[in-house]
VEXTIKOL-253762 format. One record per residue (C-alpha): residue in three letters; x, y, z. Coordinates in nm, 2 decimals. Layout:
REC  ALA  X  Y  Z
...
//
This chain:
REC  MET  11.03  11.98  5.23
REC  ALA  11.20  11.95  5.55
REC  ILE  11.20  11.63  5.71
REC  ALA  11.09  11.70  6.09
REC  THR  11.24  11.46  6.40
REC  VAL  11.17  11.44  6.72
REC  ARG  11.45  11.42  7.02
REC  THR  11.40  11.32  7.32
REC  LEU  11.56  11.55  7.61
REC  SER  11.60  11.42  7.98
REC  VAL  11.55  11.80  8.17
REC  ARG  11.63  11.81  8.53
REC  ALA  11.35  11.95  8.75
REC  PRO  11.35  12.02  9.13
REC  THR  11.06  11.87  9.32
REC  HIS  10.99  11.76  9.65
REC  GLY  10.98  11.43  9.86
REC  ARG  10.76  11.35  10.14
REC  VAL  10.91  11.21  10.39
REC  LEU  10.79  11.09  10.75
REC  VAL  11.02  11.11  11.05
REC  ARG  10.98  11.00  11.42
REC  ASP  11.29  11.16  11.64
REC  VAL  11.38  11.04  11.98
REC  GLY  11.62  11.17  12.24
REC  SER  11.99  11.07  12.19
REC  PRO  11.91  10.80  11.89
REC  LYS  12.13  10.50  11.87
REC  GLY  12.13  10.58  11.49
REC  LEU  11.91  10.65  11.18
REC  PHE  11.65  10.36  11.06
REC  VAL  11.58  10.46  10.72
REC  GLY  11.28  10.26  10.56
REC  PHE  11.17  10.26  10.18
REC  HIS  10.81  10.13  10.07
REC  GLY  10.70  9.90  9.80
REC  TYR  10.53  9.97  9.44
REC  LYS  10.18  10.15  9.50
REC  GLU  10.26  10.21  9.90
REC  THR  10.31  10.49  10.12
REC  ALA  10.55  10.65  10.36
REC  GLU  10.28  10.53  10.62
REC  ILE  10.30  10.20  10.59
REC  GLN  10.68  10.16  10.57
REC  MET  10.67  10.39  10.87
REC  ASP  10.41  10.10  11.07
REC  ARG  10.67  9.82  10.96
REC  LEU  10.98  10.07  11.12
REC  THR  10.78  10.11  11.41
REC  GLY  10.69  9.76  11.50
REC  VAL  11.06  9.64  11.51
REC  ALA  11.18  9.59  11.85
REC  GLY  11.43  9.81  11.99
REC  ALA  11.36  10.08  11.69
REC  ASP  11.20  10.30  11.99
REC  GLN  11.55  10.40  12.05
REC  TRP  11.66  10.50  11.67
REC  THR  11.52  10.79  11.46
REC  LEU  11.27  10.68  11.21
REC  VAL  11.27  10.78  10.86
REC  SER  11.02  10.66  10.60
REC  ALA  11.09  10.82  10.26
REC  GLN  10.82  10.83  10.01
REC  GLY  10.86  10.73  9.62
REC  LEU  10.89  11.06  9.42
REC  ASN  10.67  10.92  9.14
REC  ARG  10.30  10.92  9.33
REC  PHE  9.98  10.87  9.16
REC  TYR  9.60  10.75  9.24
REC  SER  9.55  10.39  9.32
REC  GLY  9.31  10.27  9.06
REC  GLN  9.01  10.47  9.03
REC  THR  9.00  10.61  9.39
REC  GLN  9.16  10.90  9.56
REC  ASP  9.41  10.71  9.75
REC  VAL  9.77  10.85  9.69
REC  VAL  10.03  10.57  9.67
REC  ALA  10.36  10.61  9.52
REC  ALA  10.68  10.43  9.34
REC  TRP  11.05  10.43  9.32
REC  MET  11.11  10.41  8.97
REC  THR  11.01  10.28  8.61
REC  ARG  11.24  10.14  8.34
REC  GLN  11.18  10.49  8.15
REC  ASP  11.52  10.74  8.20
REC  ARG  11.60  10.49  8.44
REC  GLU  11.99  10.59  8.52
REC  ASP  11.86  10.97  8.55
REC  ALA  11.58  10.80  8.81
REC  ILE  11.82  10.66  9.00
REC  ARG  12.06  10.97  9.05
REC  ASP  11.74  11.16  9.14
REC  ASN  11.64  10.93  9.43
REC  ILE  11.99  10.86  9.53
REC  ASP  12.03  11.27  9.57
REC  TYR  11.67  11.27  9.72
REC  ILE  11.79  11.03  9.99
REC  ASP  12.13  11.21  10.07
REC  ASN  11.90  11.54  10.09
REC  VAL  11.67  11.36  10.36
REC  ILE  11.98  11.20  10.55
REC  ASP  12.15  11.54  10.59
REC  ARG  11.81  11.69  10.70
REC  VAL  11.76  11.46  10.97
REC  ARG  12.11  11.31  11.10
REC  THR  12.21  11.54  11.38
REC  GLY  12.61  11.35  11.40
REC  ASP  12.78  11.07  11.34
REC  GLU  12.53  10.82  11.49
REC  PRO  12.52  10.49  11.26
REC  VAL  12.23  10.47  10.95
REC  VAL  12.07  10.13  10.85
REC  PHE  11.83  10.12  10.57
REC  THR  11.57  9.87  10.48
REC  GLY  11.35  9.84  10.21
REC  PHE  11.03  9.62  10.09
REC  SER  10.99  9.50  9.75
REC  GLN  11.06  9.75  9.48
REC  GLY  11.19  9.95  9.78
REC  VAL  11.51  9.75  9.84
REC  ALA  11.69  9.82  9.55
REC  MET  11.65  10.21  9.68
REC  ALA  11.80  10.10  10.01
REC  PHE  12.07  9.92  9.85
REC  ARG  12.14  10.19  9.63
REC  ALA  12.13  10.45  9.89
REC  ALA  12.36  10.25  10.08
REC  VAL  12.63  10.17  9.86
REC  ARG  12.60  10.49  9.65
REC  GLY  12.50  10.76  9.89
REC  ARG  12.71  11.02  10.06
REC  VAL  12.68  10.86  10.39
REC  ARG  12.86  10.53  10.49
REC  ALA  12.59  10.25  10.59
REC  SER  12.62  10.03  10.90
REC  GLY  12.35  9.80  10.73
REC  VAL  12.08  9.70  10.46
REC  ILE  11.78  9.52  10.56
REC  ALA  11.63  9.37  10.22
REC  VAL  11.30  9.21  10.23
REC  GLY  11.11  9.07  9.90
REC  GLY  11.38  9.21  9.70
REC  ASP  11.72  9.14  9.52
REC  VAL  12.03  9.34  9.51
REC  PRO  12.02  9.58  9.18
REC  PRO  12.26  9.41  8.90
REC  GLU  12.49  9.75  8.86
REC  LEU  12.60  9.77  9.20
REC  LEU  12.71  9.37  9.20
REC  ALA  12.89  9.45  8.88
REC  ASP  13.07  9.75  9.00
REC  PRO  13.41  9.66  9.17
REC  ALA  13.38  9.98  9.34
REC  SER  13.08  9.93  9.53
REC  ARG  13.11  9.86  9.88
REC  PHE  12.84  9.68  10.05
REC  PRO  12.76  9.74  10.45
REC  ARG  12.65  9.44  10.68
REC  VAL  12.36  9.29  10.49
REC  LEU  12.05  9.08  10.57
REC  LEU  11.83  8.93  10.30
REC  ILE  11.49  8.82  10.36
REC  ARG  11.25  8.64  10.16
REC  GLY  10.93  8.48  10.22
REC  ALA  10.89  8.09  10.14
REC  ALA  10.56  8.14  9.94
REC  ASP  10.73  8.46  9.77
REC  GLN  10.68  8.45  9.38
REC  TRP  10.82  8.78  9.34
REC  HIS  11.14  8.74  9.50
REC  THR  11.25  8.39  9.43
REC  ALA  11.46  8.15  9.59
REC  LYS  11.67  8.16  9.26
REC  GLN  11.71  8.52  9.31
REC  LEU  11.84  8.47  9.68
REC  ALA  12.06  8.21  9.61
REC  ALA  12.25  8.45  9.31
REC  ASP  12.25  8.74  9.58
REC  VAL  12.38  8.55  9.85
REC  ALA  12.65  8.41  9.60
REC  ALA  12.75  8.71  9.45
REC  LEU  12.77  8.90  9.72
REC  ARG  13.01  8.61  9.88
REC  ALA  13.20  8.63  9.55
REC  ARG  13.30  8.99  9.66
REC  GLY  13.43  8.89  9.98
REC  ASP  13.09  8.98  10.18
REC  GLU  12.91  8.75  10.40
REC  PRO  12.53  8.86  10.35
REC  GLU  12.28  8.68  10.66
REC  ALA  11.99  8.51  10.45
REC  LEU  11.65  8.42  10.64
REC  ILE  11.37  8.25  10.47
REC  HIS  11.05  8.31  10.66
REC  ASP  10.72  8.16  10.64
REC  GLY  10.50  8.34  10.44
REC  GLY  10.48  8.53  10.05
REC  HIS  10.53  8.87  9.91
REC  GLU  10.49  9.03  10.26
REC  TRP  10.64  9.17  10.60
REC  THR  10.57  8.95  10.85
REC  VAL  10.62  8.91  11.23
REC  ASP  10.90  8.70  11.13
REC  VAL  11.05  8.97  10.95
REC  THR  11.03  9.21  11.22
REC  ALA  11.19  8.98  11.43
REC  ALA  11.46  8.96  11.24
REC  ALA  11.50  9.33  11.18
REC  GLY  11.51  9.39  11.56
REC  ARG  11.82  9.13  11.62
REC  PHE  12.01  9.31  11.30
REC  LEU  11.95  9.65  11.45
REC  ALA  12.08  9.52  11.81
REC  ALA  12.40  9.40  11.66
REC  VAL  12.46  9.72  11.43
REC  VAL  12.52  9.89  11.80
//
């Protein structure tokens, strides 16, 4: 009797992502945002629009490709990836954002990425591994993907790392480790600790505004 075996295949499949874009005439650049776990593009777009000076930028809020219903409700939320088939998911997500930038960008205007929580890793991966050279990354409540720090070929743009003082998910130890790792590579990240938890507060919004103003 033949012994049956089960193989696991990772098969590429075309899919479509949901992206919100707020256009503006003669934009200073693209401000691209990534939401956190179990959030939506609308939530991140609200964060982007609240940033001082963002009214002069084209705002792009990309929603994670992994959509699902929230609990027992009919509310659709999304996430960026899980640990399953992680490397393939990373490549898919980077390709997705490269296509978004190609679709929205009209010239050589600067691109700044920002992410909250789970979206932080996506912001860094898009900035460092994407086709377009980023002008900056604003990371709120999340850490730098370890594979980027471990790769000597990685080139980071200007970086602002933000953590809430009461954040139990993004710890002080993680923030300090990222600052040290980036400095060891010769970069000089900015770091801010705001009076809050795992959240995007008015202090975060203000810091993001100062960062944007300094980019252009």
